C-alpha positions, 0 to 999 in steps of 0.5 A: 528472518522476519521482514527479510528472506525466509532463507538465505538466497530464497525469494520471499513470497508476497501478496500485494493487496492494492488499490492502484490508481496508476493509469487513472487521470488525477490519481496517485501513482505510487501504488503502480511503482510498488507493483513495479518493485514487486515485479522487478526486485529479484528477492520478491516472489509476487504471488498475486495482486489482490484488488481493493477499492480505495484510491480508485473504485474497485473496477478502475483499480482492477483494470489498472492492475491488469493493464500494468501487468500486460505492459510489463509482460507479466501476465502469469501473475494473478490479478484477483478481484476483491472488496468493492467497498469498506466492511460496513461504512458508506464510502460515498463522502470520501469518494466525493472528495477524491473525485473533486481532487482528481478533477482539480488535478486533471484540469491543472496538471494532466496532459495524458489521454485515456489509456486503452482497456486491458485485454488480460482477464482477472482471476476467478478467485476472490481476494479473501479466499486467495489470501487465505488459501495462499497463506495456508498453503505455505504456513509461516512463509507468505507476507501480505503487504496491504497498500490500500484499505485493509478490507480484503485482509480483514475479510480473509482473517474473518473468513479463516481466523487461522490465517493470523497464525499462518501468515508470516507478517502483515505489513500495512501502509496506513495511519499517522501516529505523530504526524497529521493525516491526509484525509483530514488533520487526524486521519490517514486515507487508507485507515480512514476509508475502512477503519473497521478493517484495520481494527479487525487486523489489529485484533486478529493476533497476526504479526502486524507491521504498520508503515504510517505517514510518519515515515512515508512522508519522509520519502520523495521521488524527484524529477531526476529520479523519475527521469532515471526510471524512464531510461529503463528501456522497457515499455513498463519503464516508459509507462511509469515515467509518463504516468508519474510526470503529471502526478509529480507536477501535482505534488510539487505545485499543489503540495510544495514538495520536491517530488512525490511521496513513495508511501506504497513502495516503502511498505513493500521495500521493508518487506524485502529489507527489514533494515530500511525501517526502525520499528517500535512495538505498540498497542495501536487503537483505532477510533471508530466513532468520531465524526472527524476522527474515525480512522485516527490511530493512537499508538501506545509504546511499551514505555509510555509517557501517557497518564492513561494506560494502554487499552491492550497489549502490543498488537503491532510494530510501528515504523517511526524511523527509516534509513531513507538512503537504503530505501532509495538504493533498493527502490531505484536499483530495482526499477531503474537503469 
């Protein structure tokens, strides 16, 4: 079943392509919660973590992923180095903006000291090759869930275009179709960091599911939820709670939210239970040239109210609605006591 188990009772093989900020002062922690969901959910066969620059620099994300697996006692899962920057763009301006936000968050909300460096070593493979090899080894089975910029996934498709036909599904957390972005009013961060990589993925012919801000900003992890996670009784649960608290304070005080959004866990949760999201087939276009709009997505449904026709055929299924209680039941049921 697409978006669910490959067979009744069988675990679903998943590669999680990620830019984990958990453990980095001032950074979003929801990627770490997505990794934890992959580690703890009984239906997830986590084949590996492929690391991409985005939320944090590549080497920082690599260390964060290695540390998290050490804490979880899951050192058998490969952590695979990947792209250190976008396919072609200079990320320095976005990195400058991210640095400024992190400094502000640290000054106002962070009360944690630096964490020790991990002792676990990364895999010798590179992300594009790892993704391509894993997909070819199990055609029609492996789902790639991209919760950072799509650079690694695009690189795998450019390396071997047959991956598009062999992959079960590519789930992309990114974009904003009918709501404002977070990088700027028009653009969501993951897509804005490397728009060309998203264009490659959408043009590949692979089965693509887009999980945009339209649904992810309708999720929320409240202080009560985070406390429940902290009661899980393992070093992993304690780490998730202690790193989540300052980010939660930032989200509540700086953004006026009742908790923080669960962008990345929602994308992985969909891969484990397709009924969580309602999908609309669309042609999705990526703006590549605008000074203020590079990375903006335009979604054309099959029955469109727009005067202009869609620029091309359907190339993605886009999540525009969700069953939030079902998602939270799956998520908290897997990673809390």
